[in-house]
C-alpha positions as CSV (number, residue, x, y, z in Angstrom):
1,X,37.8,-16.7,-16.8
2,X,37.5,-13.1,-16.2
3,X,34.2,-12.9,-17.7
4,X,32.8,-15.4,-15.3
5,X,33.9,-13.3,-12.2
6,X,32.4,-10.3,-13.9
7,X,29.0,-12.5,-14.6
8,X,29.0,-13.6,-11.1
9,X,29.5,-10.1,-9.5
10,X,26.8,-8.6,-11.6
11,X,24.5,-11.3,-11.0
12,X,24.9,-10.9,-7.2
13,X,24.1,-7.0,-7.6
14,X,21.2,-7.8,-9.6
15,X,19.8,-10.4,-7.2
16,X,20.3,-8.2,-4.2
17,X,18.8,-5.3,-6.1
18,X,15.6,-7.5,-7.3
19,X,15.2,-9.2,-3.6
20,X,15.4,-5.6,-2.2
21,X,12.4,-4.6,-4.5
22,X,10.4,-7.6,-3.1
23,X,11.3,-9.9,-6.3
24,X,13.2,-13.2,-6.6
25,X,16.7,-13.4,-5.9
26,X,17.3,-16.4,-8.4
27,X,15.7,-14.7,-11.0
28,X,17.6,-11.3,-11.1
29,X,20.8,-13.3,-10.4
30,X,20.3,-15.2,-13.8
31,X,19.2,-12.2,-15.8
32,X,22.1,-10.1,-14.2
33,X,24.4,-12.9,-14.7
34,X,23.8,-13.7,-18.3
35,X,23.4,-10.2,-19.5
36,X,25.8,-8.3,-17.1
37,X,25.3,-4.5,-17.6
38,X,21.9,-4.6,-18.9
39,X,20.5,-7.1,-16.6
40,X,21.6,-5.0,-13.6
41,X,19.9,-2.0,-15.2
42,X,16.6,-3.7,-15.4
43,X,16.8,-4.7,-11.8
44,X,17.2,-1.1,-10.9
45,X,14.4,0.1,-13.1
46,X,12.2,-2.6,-12.0
47,X,9.1,-1.8,-10.0
48,X,8.8,-2.4,-6.0
49,X,6.2,-5.1,-5.5
50,X,5.6,-4.0,-2.1
51,X,4.2,-0.5,-3.7
52,X,1.5,-2.3,-5.8
53,X,-2.5,-2.0,-4.9
54,X,-4.1,-5.1,-3.8
55,X,-7.4,-6.6,-3.7
56,X,-9.5,-9.3,-2.1
57,X,-10.7,-12.4,-3.9
58,X,-14.7,-12.5,-3.5
59,X,-14.8,-16.3,-3.2
60,X,-11.9,-17.3,-0.6
61,X,-11.0,-14.1,0.8
62,X,-7.3,-14.1,-0.2
63,X,-5.5,-10.8,-0.7
64,X,-3.7,-10.8,-4.1
65,X,-1.9,-8.1,-6.2
66,X,-4.5,-6.0,-8.2
67,X,-3.1,-7.0,-11.6
68,X,-3.5,-10.7,-10.8
69,X,-6.3,-12.2,-13.3
70,X,-6.7,-15.4,-11.2
71,X,-6.8,-15.9,-7.6
72,X,-3.7,-17.9,-6.8
73,X,-5.6,-19.9,-3.8
74,X,-9.0,-21.0,-5.4
75,X,-8.6,-20.2,-9.1
76,X,-11.4,-17.8,-9.5
77,X,-11.3,-15.4,-12.3
78,X,-10.8,-12.0,-10.9
79,X,-12.4,-8.8,-12.2
80,X,-11.1,-5.5,-11.9
81,X,-12.2,-4.0,-8.3
82,X,-14.1,-1.1,-7.5
83,X,-12.0,-0.5,-4.5
84,X,-8.3,-1.4,-4.0
85,X,-6.9,-2.3,-0.6
86,X,-3.6,0.0,0.0
87,X,-0.1,-1.4,-0.6
88,X,1.6,-3.3,1.9
89,X,4.1,-0.5,2.7
90,X,2.1,2.4,2.4
């Protein structure tokens, strides 16, 4: 019973940290709940999604993260751009 309480507390903490960094709350809740201490440390060390450079799809014009290989809107394979768009928050 004590492990369940500890796992839920670490899961909530990891989920909140993950959400603040722009990732999925549920994903980080599960990771931090299954592996309590290391999951929370991983959520803290995870990068901020909002600080990633972006690029525009040449086919449909959708703006995606620079590390995406395919456009999530039209499925076009994206080459690494010569010019990147500034991060969302910066």
